[in-house]
C-alpha positions in Angstrom: -12.6 14.8 -4.7 -15.7 12.4 -4.6 -18.5 13.3 -2.2 -20.8 11.1 0.1 -24.3 11.1 -1.6 -27.3 10.9 0.6 -28.7 7.4 1.7 -30.7 6.0 -1.0 -34.9 5.4 -0.8 -35.2 2.4 0.9 -36.8 0.6 -1.9 -33.4 1.7 -4.0 -31.5 0.0 -1.0 -33.6 -3.3 -1.0 -32.6 -3.6 -4.6 -29.0 -2.6 -3.4 -29.0 -5.4 -0.7 -30.7 -8.3 -3.1 -27.7 -7.7 -5.6 -25.3 -7.3 -3.1 -26.0 -10.6 -1.5 -26.4 -12.3 -5.4 -22.5 -11.2 -5.6 -21.6 -11.8 -2.5 -19.3 -14.4 -2.6 -17.1 -12.0 -5.3 -16.7 -9.4 -2.7 -14.2 -11.3 -0.3 -15.5 -9.3 2.7 -15.8 -11.4 5.7 -18.7 -9.7 6.8 -21.0 -11.2 3.3 -24.3 -10.7 4.7 -27.0 -8.4 3.1 -27.9 -7.3 6.7 -24.3 -6.8 7.6 -24.1 -4.5 4.0 -26.8 -2.3 5.5 -24.9 -1.8 9.0 -21.5 -0.9 6.9 -24.0 2.0 4.9 -24.8 3.2 8.2 -21.6 3.3 9.8 -20.4 4.8 6.7 -22.3 7.9 6.8 -21.8 8.1 10.1 -18.1 8.0 10.0 -16.9 9.5 6.8 -14.1 12.2 7.1 -14.9 16.3 6.9 -14.1 16.0 3.2 -15.6 12.9 2.6 -14.2 9.6 1.7 -16.7 7.2 -0.2 -17.1 7.2 -4.2 -21.1 7.5 -4.5 -21.4 6.4 -0.9 -19.8 3.2 -1.4 -16.2 2.2 0.3 -14.3 1.3 -2.5 -14.9 1.3 -6.3 -14.8 -2.5 -6.5 -18.2 -2.6 -3.8 -20.1 0.3 -6.0 -19.7 -2.0 -9.5 -20.8 -4.9 -7.6 -23.8 -3.4 -6.4 -24.6 -1.6 -8.9 -24.0 -3.8 -11.9 -25.9 -6.9 -13.1 -23.9 -10.2 -12.0 -22.8 -11.5 -15.5 -21.6 -7.8 -16.1 -19.8 -7.1 -13.0 -18.2 -10.7 -13.8 -16.8 -9.3 -17.0 -16.0 -5.6 -15.9 -14.2 -7.4 -12.9 -12.2 -9.7 -15.4 -10.7 -6.5 -17.2 -10.3 -4.5 -14.3 -8.6 -7.0 -11.8 -7.3 -9.9 -14.5 -7.0 -13.5 -13.9 -5.1 -15.7 -11.6 -3.8 -19.3 -13.4 -7.0 -18.7 -15.8 -9.3 -17.7 -13.4 -10.7 -14.7 -11.0 -9.1 -13.9 -7.8 -10.7 -16.2 -5.0 -11.8 -14.6 -1.8 -10.8 -16.9 1.6 -12.7 -17.4 4.8 -10.9 -16.7 7.8 -11.0 -18.0 11.4 -14.0 -16.5 13.1 -11.8 -14.6 15.6 -10.1 -12.8 13.2 -13.9 -11.7 12.0 -14.8 -11.0 15.6 -12.3 -8.6 16.2 -13.0 -6.7 12.7 -16.4 -6.5 13.8 -15.6 -5.3 17.3 -13.3 -3.0 16.2 -14.9 -1.8 12.9 -12.1 -2.2 10.7 -12.4 -3.5 7.1 -11.6 -6.8 6.7 -10.8 -8.6 3.2 -8.7 -11.9 1.9 -8.0 -13.4 -1.4 -5.7 -16.4 -2.8 -3.4 -16.1 -5.4 -2.4 -19.4 -7.2 0.3 -20.9 -9.0 0.2 -23.9 -11.6 1.1 -27.1 -10.1 5.0 -28.2 -10.5 6.4 -31.6 -10.6 9.7 -30.7 -9.0 9.0 -28.2 -6.6 6.3 -28.0 -3.8 4.2 -25.2 -3.5 5.1 -22.3 -1.8 2.8 -20.8 0.2 2.7 -17.6 2.3 -0.1 -15.9 4.2 0.9 -11.7 3.7 -1.3 -9.1 5.6 -1.2 -5.2 5.4 -3.2 -2.5 7.5 -4.2 0.7 6.7 -5.6 3.3 9.5 -6.3 6.7 10.1 -4.7 8.2 13.3 -5.8 7.8 16.9 -6.3 11.0 18.4 -6.4 14.7 16.9 -2.9 15.9 16.2 -3.6 19.0 18.9 -3.3 16.0 21.7 0.0 15.9 23.5 2.6 13.8 21.4 2.9 10.9 23.5 -0.8 10.2 23.9 -1.3 10.6 20.6 1.6 7.3 19.8 0.1 5.4 22.8 -3.3 5.4 21.4 -1.9 4.3 17.8 -0.4 1.6 19.3 -3.6 0.6 21.1 -5.6 1.2 17.5 -3.3 -1.0 15.9 -3.2 -3.8 18.3 -6.1 -5.6 17.7 -6.2 -5.3 14.3 -2.6 -7.2 14.6 -4.3 -9.5 16.8 -6.5 -10.3 13.6 -3.8 -11.0 11.6 -2.3 -13.5 14.2 -5.7 -15.1 14.5 -5.7 -15.0 10.9 -2.4 -16.9 10.2 -0.4 -14.0 8.6 3.2 -14.7 8.3 4.3 -11.1 7.1 2.6 -8.2 7.8 3.2 -5.0 6.7 2.3 -1.5 8.4 1.8 1.7 6.6 4.7 4.3 6.2 5.0 6.2 9.5 2.8 4.7 11.3 3.4 5.9 15.1 2.2 9.4 13.8 0.7 11.6 11.9 2.2 12.4 8.4 3.1 15.7 9.6 5.8 16.2 6.7 3.4 18.9 5.2 4.2 21.2 7.8 7.5 21.9 7.8 7.5 22.3 11.4 10.3 20.7 13.4 8.4 19.9 16.5 6.9 16.8 14.4 10.8 15.2 14.8 9.8 14.2 18.4 8.1 11.3 17.4 11.5 10.0 15.7 12.9 7.0 17.5 16.1 4.8 17.0 15.5 1.7 15.2 15.4 -0.4 18.4 13.4 1.9 19.9 9.4 1.8 21.7 7.6 1.3 18.5 10.2 -1.6 17.4 9.6 -3.0 21.2 5.7 -3.1 20.8 6.2 -4.5 17.7 8.6 -7.1 18.3 6.6 -8.8 21.3 3.7 -9.4 18.7 6.1 -11.2 16.2 7.6 -13.5 18.6 3.3 -14.0 19.8 2.6 -14.6 16.3 5.6 -16.1 14.7 5.3 -13.4 12.3 7.8 -11.2 10.5 6.5 -7.7 10.3 7.0 -4.7 8.6 7.3 -1.4 10.9 8.3 1.8 8.9 8.9 4.7 11.5 10.7 8.2 11.3 14.1 7.0 12.3 16.6 8.9 14.5 20.1 7.9 13.7 21.6 8.4 17.1 25.4 7.6 16.1 25.3 9.9 13.1 24.3 13.0 14.6 20.8 12.5 15.0 19.9 12.2 11.6 16.7 11.8 10.9 15.2 8.9 8.3 12.2 7.6 6.8 12.7 4.0 7.5 11.2 0.5 7.3 12.1 -2.0 10.3 12.0 -5.4 9.4 11.4 -7.4 12.9 11.8 -11.4 12.4 8.9 -13.9 13.5 11.4 -14.7 16.6 11.1 -11.0 17.3 14.8 -10.1 16.3 15.6 -7.0 13.9 16.5 -8.4 10.5 17.4 -5.1 9.4 16.3 -2.0 8.0 15.8 0.2 4.8 15.8 3.8 4.2 13.3 5.5 1.8 15.1 6.5 -1.5 13.3 8.7 -3.4 12.1 11.9 -1.4 9.4 14.0 -3.1 9.2 17.6 -3.3 5.8 18.3 -4.9 2.6 19.8 -3.6 2.5 19.5 0.3 5.3 16.9 0.4 7.5 18.8 1.8 9.5 16.1 3.4 13.4 17.0 2.3 12.3 19.4 5.6 13.1 16.6 7.6 14.8 13.8 6.0 16.7 13.0 2.9 17.3 10.5 0.4 18.1 7.0 2.3 21.6 5.2 2.2 20.8 1.5 2.0 20.7 0.9 -1.6 17.9 -1.7 -2.7 18.1 -4.6 0.1 16.5 -8.0 -0.1 15.8 -9.6 3.7 15.4 -13.4 3.5 13.2 -13.9 5.9 11.2 -17.5 7.3 8.5 -17.0 4.5 10.2 -15.6 1.3 12.6 -12.9 0.0 10.7 -9.2 0.9 11.6 -5.8 0.3 10.3 -2.5 1.1 9.8 0.5 -1.5 8.6 3.2 0.5 5.9 5.5 -0.7 7.3 7.9 -3.3 9.8 5.3 -4.6 7.0 3.6 -6.6 7.2 6.6 -9.2 10.7 5.5 -10.2 10.6 2.3 -12.3 14.6 1.4 -11.9 13.7 1.2 -7.9 11.5 -1.5 -8.4 13.7 -3.0 -10.9 16.6 -3.1 -8.3 14.6 -5.0 -5.6 13.6 -7.4 -8.2 17.5 -7.8 -9.4 18.2 -8.3 -6.2 15.6 -11.3 -6.0 12.5 -9.8 -4.3 9.9 -12.0 -4.4 7.5 -9.9 -2.5 8.0 -5.9 -2.8 6.1 -3.8 -0.1 4.9 -0.4 -0.5 3.9 1.4 2.7 2.4 4.6 1.7 1.0 7.8 2.9 -0.5 9.7 -0.3 -3.5 11.5 -1.2 -6.8 11.4 -3.5 -5.9 15.1 -5.5 -2.4 13.9 -6.5 -2.2 10.2 -7.1 -5.3 8.1 -7.0 -5.4 7.5 -10.7 -1.7 6.4 -10.8 -2.1 4.2 -7.7 -3.6 0.8 -8.9 -1.4 1.5 -12.0 2.0 1.6 -11.1 2.0 -1.2 -8.3 0.5 -3.6 -10.9 2.8 -2.4 -13.9 5.7 -2.9 -11.1 4.7 -6.8 -10.4 4.1 -7.6 -13.9 7.5 -5.8 -15.5 9.5 -7.9 -12.4 7.5 -10.9 -11.9 6.9 -10.6 -8.2 4.1 -9.7 -5.8 3.5 -6.1 -4.9 1.8 -5.1 -1.5 0.6 -2.0 -1.6 0.0 0.0 1.3 -2.0 3.8 2.3 -3.0 5.4 5.6 -6.7 6.4 5.4 -8.6 9.7 6.7 -8.1 13.3 6.9 -5.1 14.5 9.3 -6.0 18.9 10.6 -3.0 20.3 11.9 -2.7 23.0 14.1 -1.3 25.6 12.0 -2.6 26.3 8.5 0.4 26.1 5.9 1.2 26.8 2.3 3.7 24.8 0.0 4.7 27.7 -2.6 2.0 26.0 -5.4 -0.2 29.1 -5.5 -2.9 27.7 -3.2 -4.4 29.2 -0.4 -3.2 28.2 3.2 -4.8 25.3 4.8 -4.7 22.7 7.4 -4.8 19.5 6.4 -2.3 17.5 3.6 -6.0 16.2 1.6 -7.8 13.0 2.0 -5.6 10.0 2.4 -7.4 7.3 0.5 -6.4 3.9 1.9 -7.4 1.6 -0.7 -4.6 -1.0 0.0 -4.3 -4.1 -2.2 -1.9 -6.8 -3.5 -0.8 -7.2 -7.4 0.5 -10.3 -9.0 3.3 -11.2 -11.5 0.8 -12.2 -14.0 -1.3 -9.3 -14.1 -4.1 -10.1 -11.5 -4.9 -8.1 -8.3 -7.4 -8.1 -5.6 -10.2 -5.6 -5.0 -9.1 -2.7 -2.4 -9.7 -2.2 1.1 -12.0 1.0 2.0 -10.9 4.8 1.0 -12.1 5.7 4.7 -11.9 2.9 7.2 -9.2 1.1 8.7 -8.7 -2.2 7.5 -6.7 -5.5 7.2 -6.3 -7.1 3.4 -5.0 -10.9 3.8 -3.7 -12.9 0.8 -2.2 -16.2 0.1 0.5 -16.3 -2.3 2.3 -19.2 -4.2 5.6 -17.8 -4.5 6.1 -20.6 -7.0 4.3 -17.7 -9.4 7.2 -15.6 -9.7 9.7 -18.3 -11.7 6.6 -19.4 -13.8 6.0 -16.1 -15.1 10.0 -15.2 -15.6 9.7 -18.6 -17.7 6.5 -17.7 -19.7 7.6 -13.9 -20.2 11.5 -14.0 -20.2 11.6 -10.3 -19.2 15.2 -11.4 -17.7 16.7 -13.0 -20.9 15.4 -10.3 -22.9 16.1 -7.4 -21.2 19.5 -5.4 -22.8 21.0 -4.5 -19.3 24.3 -3.7 -20.6 22.8 -1.0 -22.8 21.0 0.6 -19.9 24.3 0.4 -17.9 26.1 1.8 -21.0 23.2 4.5 -21.4 23.1 5.4 -17.7 26.9 5.6 -16.9 26.8 8.4 -19.7 24.0 10.3 -18.9 25.3 10.8 -15.0 28.7 12.3 -17.0 28.4 16.5 -16.9 29.4 16.5 -20.2 26.3 13.5 -21.3 25.0 14.4 -24.8 21.6 12.6 -25.6 21.5 10.2 -28.8 19.2 12.6 -31.1 19.7 12.0 -34.5 18.0 15.2 -36.2 16.5 14.9 -39.7 19.3 17.0 -41.7 16.3 18.5 -44.0 14.3 19.8 -40.5 16.1 23.3 -40.5 16.8 23.3 -44.4 15.4 26.7 -45.9 13.5 25.6 -49.2 12.7 27.9 -51.8 9.7 27.8 -54.0 
């Protein structure tokens, strides 16, 4: 895991400041000025988690490269890492002053970008503004549960207010945002955070959705009171009028490392729903589902234009995969992908093990944030901070989805009948793999 380095000497910092100032318009942050960059460095030095969180002293890979490379080299590297949208770099956008003020006051990372689509003759642009929130917990896990929950509400309120001030149409929160991600511990007392779909957190979000005319996706630990109080990992979709449009339950449950989630809930039973909202057709692929290509495919076949991936994942396990899987899903399915991950290191009262040979420990590891957007044309935004709360916003022209379908023809050239036949045979007990063996492979030869 990356370790935070000590502060550079003043002369080095001055060089970095000048380099960041030259490249400032490419970062897409709302702080922007060199003086603010220095302040952020100081804040960073005082706010890192015990396990670190920076990348060689920087909040993200993008910021490290921007400060370390000359502008021409940075532009070329950025082109290769982030791709091009309609033939040009993904553009940063300016946000209203009230949103910037909330970011400064409450110390959360704020970035904003725009994905364009080509102009069409028969269709107007269909631009929607989307926001993602990543955050750490608000109180230690030893605090009373009710205090923890209320503190999270109060922590998120100004970030949601900033999204509202910025004119966000659709907002998504991180997986199980109302609680610590305690599913590593296997302790059942954390089940107290579970609530019905129309419970306290939903009511809190409904008020904000109505206030800002905003669709909000609220992933919670659900208690299904009508079915024996069964628990589910669920995303509640709240309409821009404050109504509950529907819900989706997590399709794939991990059983790897400290992800002991099947102690609490099992695979969902809601299929692959797409929710037609006032601002577009959206779906939610919760966390571990991003590792399953057919899960992404199913949301696309049902007509999703934006698929949200609210997650809680740690650096040691998945960070190299994080930017790849979302981007690949956006390309393969011709839709936008919005990836959200929580931040920070959550320390639990009782050490635990997970049968993987590691000694007992009291934390899951570092949740590395890095929330970002990916587009169907293979372009993507820079990521939010690796260790700080944040709000990332993107304007998306949904016309890009159809334009990329027309360009690549993935739906037309796919062989769904072959895949369906293969899968129908694979799920049968007497399945035999289609393997053709070289007849000479095991033939005995004599010299």
